[in-house]
Every structure is written in C-alpha cells, then in structure tokens.
Phi, psi and omega in degrees: 000010180248142167267146174239131177226152172252111182274128186205119181276336183195167173295140184058058181262113182294345179264000181296147180200156173266125182233152169257149179232117175274113183254018184281339182259188181292336178227143181292144178244123185259137176226128177283127177269307175213158172262167178297326179299324178285333182281322190304321180299345183258009183240159171276344183254152172259002180224070186291145173236111191269126181260304187237151177224060177294146184237129179276164181297336179277002178094355177292136176253132179250107183269117179262116179259143187226136178260117184248015180228144175080191181291165178307128181227174184290129169258155186230153167237123181247127175274128182239121175254110184302146179171187179236089001276168175290152177259125182241134178220128175281116183254355181201130175218113186203157176286116171088097173232116182258344180192149181225141173225175183235125173256100183293327184294324180260356183056048181227152167277143175245122193234131168274113185256119181255116184286327181206117185287346179264338172220070196293141172223114189252138165242147169261120184236161174238148183219135177302151181309323183275001184093166181144192183290153178285152163239122180283115178280311178215126181280165176304320180296319180293324181289312183290336176297332180267319184286335178086356180265160178289340180218158177243138178237090181281118196242007180226171170300154182271122175263151183243129180280172178296335178275357178089015177268160186255136183234135178206170180264133177259117195282129179299323185303331185267318186225006176076012185267313178050070184211166176262124181257149170241131181232126180280160175302336177277355174099005178284127183253135176216157176272115182277314178225123184273175185298320181297322180287324181290306192235008182065027180095346179276157177287145175209183179208117180273120179273318187227145181210128176222161179232134180271183185293344181257016180063031169272132180263129174246134179211156179245126178261118184275344179228063181289160177306147179064025172069007174281151170258137187224147166264122177260140175233123179243119178284152173052051177054035177092351180276343181259203184291154175248140178229135182244140177230113185278167176298327179296316181290324177293315178301317181297319180293315181295318179297320180297319183285317187267339184078006180241130181301130183245148177228075182298124188238316188205115171274093192291268184252340190268123173208138178217153180228141180232123183256128173234175185297324187248000181199158174236127182244126177255128177253126186233136176280119175269090195298319184277331182267355181060040178239159162249121184255132174253132177247119186245130183238154176292156176218152359291150186270085186238009176206161183299328183294337180293344183256006191288322192232172176244151171238000000 
C-alpha cells in the first residue's frame, strides 16, 4: 500500500532522497527511507540517475541507478531494506541496465542488460535477490531472431504476468520494431503487441509499462501520433480491448479535481498500479509538472464504460 519515489531535482542533487508515500488516507504521508548521501557509498557513480524502484513482497526495494552521460560506465542495483537505519547492499554492477523487474516465484531480479547504448546489444538476464552470477534468460541473438532487427533495444522496466512471463518494450530507435515483447523464464521470445497495434504504424516510445493483477497492461507513450502524450491500456495482455487516455483528458481531469490548470507532459520512468476488488488505480509520474497523478478506474474492467472516468 505504499508508493516509493526517488525525489531528485537534478543529477548529483544533495537533497535527493528515497521516500515512501502512504496514500491510503485522505492526505499522503511521506517518510524518508534513505538520503542520497547514504546511497552514494554503494554506487559506482557520484551522480546517480534513478530509473526503476521495483519492490519485492518482503519489502525489499531495488533501486536501479543509470549513468546517462559520458562513455559507457557501471550501472548499479542496490537492495534497500527499510529500517532504522536502512540496510543497503549493492547486488549488481554492470555496464548498461535499462530496466529491472521482480520475479517473486524465483526470488530473482530480471534485468535488461544493454552492452552499448550507441550500438545496443541486449540480453535479458536474471540475478538472485541477494546478488550473484547472471543467468541469461534470452540472448540478444534470440531476441533479434524474433524482432527482425539487427539489434534489440529493451527500453522499460520488466513487468511480470500472472503466468510468470516477462514483458518489456522493444525500442524503435534501435531496430525499427517498436513492439511489446513477452519472454518466458525459459527464454522463448514472442511479440505480444506489434507496432501497428501500438502506434498505427507511427513511431512512438514507451517510457513506462506495468501489468496489474488481472493481466491488464498499462503503458505511457511519450511520442504518440500528432504530438499527444497518451496512457495506453490493453486488456488481457493485448488480446482484449484497448483504451487510450490523452494528455488533454488527463489535464482536464486533474484541473477539475484540483482547481489548478495542469499540463501533463511526460510520464518518465515512474508508473505503478494497485488492484482492488472494486477499482484499479494507476500512479503516473508527471515529470514536467512535478506531480504524481493517480488515475482510478472501476473494476472488474469488463466493459468500455468502466474506463470512462477518473476519480
């Protein structure tokens, strides 16, 4: 029932911190988990840029740090166990990490490993929660054999389906595919949602992707056709209905609720979904407005009307 965010005004921000947000009451309650000063001794970088914060059922937070400047350098994943003080352990240090997910059944992290961001070659690997040697789930060759491109660019955090398969976005900029891939723990790669279904043939770029308990996929397109930014919702892992929510409709809803004009621009890396018996709530980072926006839908989601409004 907690959201976790890494607040950061700039790269190398001395005021940056990892906080939890209890959103169960009428007003959010913030708690500092660690500060950047406490994080830095566990990183190879002195200027961390945090992409993903997957949280395991045991309460462990896996902070994925990414270096986006200069030549390829070491990226890190730090396991954080909240407490007084929190326990921090570096469980992964490697050149190029574009996304991290959690496989609770195997107690492993699932990592999209990018060897070179300028001539990318991606492997999907798994690593035990406590750290250790890699297991290659799907090699770059296995991925490109299915996508048809010379290179694969896996560009989002790894989401896990109810069947235990891994889902991520394959980036158009690298190989021209622009599609959602599904990869089984055994390494079988398939195209879950193709480019035509995603963008109608136009180029786009998915920044964030999550899956709820009912295998509904939520994703944010940062370069939707006609320059709109959109939240896409695909029922039944893309086999069911699709619902689109533009930045204009989100802005109108937020403005109506808050009374303050909103200009939703970019859901950068942060997205989370919470499933309850009567509703599904999507939490999206409004990167340019410095807000976290929640979009709440009726549940069970079995008709178009269930997707009509926000609360």
